[in-house]
C-alpha positions as a Python dict, from the first residue, in 0.01 Angstrom:
ca = {
    (1, 'M'): (0, 0, 0),
    (2, 'A'): (135, 348, -86),
    (3, 'D'): (210, 591, 185),
    (4, 'K'): (-66, 842, 180),
    (5, 'R'): (90, 1072, 440),
    (6, 'K'): (87, 1438, 342),
    (7, 'I'): (285, 1562, 639),
    (8, 'R'): (616, 1401, 739),
    (9, 'R'): (631, 1271, 1087),
    (10, 'R'): (926, 1315, 1316),
    (11, 'D'): (1074, 1114, 1604),
    (12, 'F'): (978, 1289, 1932),
    (13, 'T'): (1282, 1361, 2146),
    (14, 'Y'): (1094, 1468, 2467),
    (15, 'Y'): (943, 1227, 2713),
    (16, 'M'): (597, 1375, 2715),
    (17, 'Q'): (311, 1199, 2887),
    (18, 'V'): (-42, 1185, 2757),
    (19, 'T'): (-344, 1120, 2992),
    (20, 'D'): (-711, 1062, 2950),
    (21, 'D'): (-846, 1402, 3062),
    (22, 'L'): (-1161, 1239, 3210),
    (23, 'S'): (-1018, 946, 3403),
    (24, 'K'): (-664, 1091, 3456),
    (25, 'Q'): (-524, 751, 3345),
    (26, 'L'): (-200, 728, 3151),
    (27, 'I'): (-264, 663, 2770),
    (28, 'G'): (98, 668, 2679),
    (29, 'Y'): (412, 874, 2579),
    (30, 'I'): (459, 1046, 2254),
    (31, 'A'): (707, 860, 2029),
    (32, 'D'): (666, 1053, 1714),
    (33, 'I'): (470, 1329, 1584),
    (34, 'S'): (325, 1519, 1269),
    (35, 'T'): (123, 1831, 1269),
    (36, 'G'): (-193, 1617, 1228),
    (37, 'G'): (-125, 1322, 1468),
    (38, 'F'): (115, 1134, 1671),
    (39, 'K'): (223, 782, 1778),
    (40, 'L'): (218, 682, 2147),
    (41, 'D'): (408, 413, 2331),
    (42, 'S'): (121, 283, 2551),
    (43, 'P'): (108, 23, 2834),
    (44, 'K'): (-227, -103, 2702),
    (45, 'Q'): (-374, -217, 2369),
    (46, 'I'): (-612, 40, 2226),
    (47, 'P'): (-863, -54, 1950),
    (48, 'A'): (-881, 162, 1636),
    (49, 'G'): (-1168, 412, 1609),
    (50, 'Q'): (-1177, 521, 1978),
    (51, 'D'): (-1197, 892, 2057),
    (52, 'F'): (-1008, 1028, 2364),
    (53, 'R'): (-1022, 1353, 2541),
    (54, 'M'): (-641, 1383, 2596),
    (55, 'N'): (-441, 1590, 2821),
    (56, 'I'): (-76, 1681, 2772),
    (57, 'T'): (124, 1850, 3038),
    (58, 'L'): (325, 2125, 2872),
    (59, 'S'): (674, 2268, 2938),
    (60, 'R'): (736, 2636, 2985),
    (61, 'D'): (961, 2649, 2678),
    (62, 'I'): (666, 2575, 2435),
    (63, 'A'): (359, 2723, 2623),
    (64, 'D'): (256, 2984, 2877),
    (65, 'K'): (2, 2738, 3035),
    (66, 'T'): (56, 2410, 3207),
    (67, 'S'): (-156, 2171, 2995),
    (68, 'M'): (-377, 2144, 2685),
    (69, 'V'): (-683, 1926, 2621),
    (70, 'F'): (-803, 1800, 2277),
    (71, 'I'): (-979, 1517, 2108),
    (72, 'A'): (-781, 1249, 1924),
    (73, 'R'): (-891, 916, 1750),
    (74, 'S'): (-693, 598, 1756),
    (75, 'K'): (-613, 477, 1402),
    (76, 'W'): (-416, 167, 1463),
    (77, 'C'): (-243, -34, 1735),
    (78, 'H'): (22, -312, 1737),
    (79, 'P'): (273, -457, 1987),
    (80, 'D'): (605, -274, 2001),
    (81, 'H'): (870, -476, 1817),
    (82, 'V'): (1123, -432, 2110),
    (83, 'D'): (913, -432, 2426),
    (84, 'P'): (639, -695, 2427),
    (85, 'N'): (478, -515, 2723),
    (86, 'T'): (421, -183, 2516),
    (87, 'Y'): (195, -109, 2229),
    (88, 'N'): (246, 148, 1956),
    (89, 'V'): (-75, 337, 1894),
    (90, 'G'): (-133, 587, 1609),
    (91, 'F'): (-370, 887, 1668),
    (92, 'E'): (-522, 1152, 1453),
    (93, 'I'): (-611, 1481, 1594),
    (94, 'I'): (-987, 1535, 1563),
    (95, 'N'): (-1058, 1862, 1754),
    (96, 'M'): (-812, 2108, 1893),
    (97, 'A'): (-842, 2480, 1978),
    (98, 'P'): (-644, 2705, 1736),
    (99, 'S'): (-434, 2836, 2024),
    (100, 'D'): (-351, 2478, 2122),
    (101, 'M'): (-276, 2382, 1759),
    (102, 'A'): (-6, 2665, 1758),
    (103, 'I'): (139, 2492, 2084),
    (104, 'F'): (133, 2156, 1915),
    (105, 'Q'): (312, 2302, 1613),
    (106, 'R'): (584, 2440, 1856),
    (107, 'M'): (609, 2083, 2005),
    (108, 'F'): (650, 1944, 1653),
    (109, 'D'): (917, 2207, 1564),
    (110, 'K'): (1105, 2191, 1901),
    (111, 'Y'): (1098, 1816, 1986),
    (112, 'G'): (1047, 1660, 1649),
    (113, 'S'): (1371, 1524, 1534),
    (114, 'Q'): (1432, 1558, 1157),
    (115, 'N'): (1703, 1303, 1155),
    (116, 'T'): (1470, 998, 1137),
    (117, 'M'): (1537, 731, 873),
    (118, 'K'): (1225, 513, 938),
    (119, 'S'): (1086, 323, 649),
    (120, 'K'): (732, 388, 544),
    (121, 'G'): (464, 134, 634),
    (122, 'S'): (251, 8, 923),
    (123, 'D'): (331, 311, 1137),
    (124, 'D'): (134, 536, 919),
    (125, 'Y'): (-80, 674, 1205),
    (126, 'L'): (-278, 924, 991),
    (127, 'W'): (-417, 695, 731),
    (128, 'R'): (-436, 340, 860),
}
């Protein structure tokens, strides 16, 4: 299958936790990012098609507030190829305030490493 990604993703170089805003439970940690979505390393399997109200705690170097909340949808999930107790889960951003989208873009610019040499394929979290 051809890669349908319109926006290149980047490895994420900052250990940033993502929680469920309602239950306060850990969903995972950002592993890579694009301006339209991201991949989490998660301790649990998450079925495709689930919407989450996510909360990310922000650092002062990217935002003047402590956290942001937005809606994202799981697009795919598979076991991590290195750690059998972790799942890689792709998410697409569904609803985010414009001011938070500017913060997310800063996260992409600041913490997204451009030196990735990953092959295209099953980690296509925007279109799978």
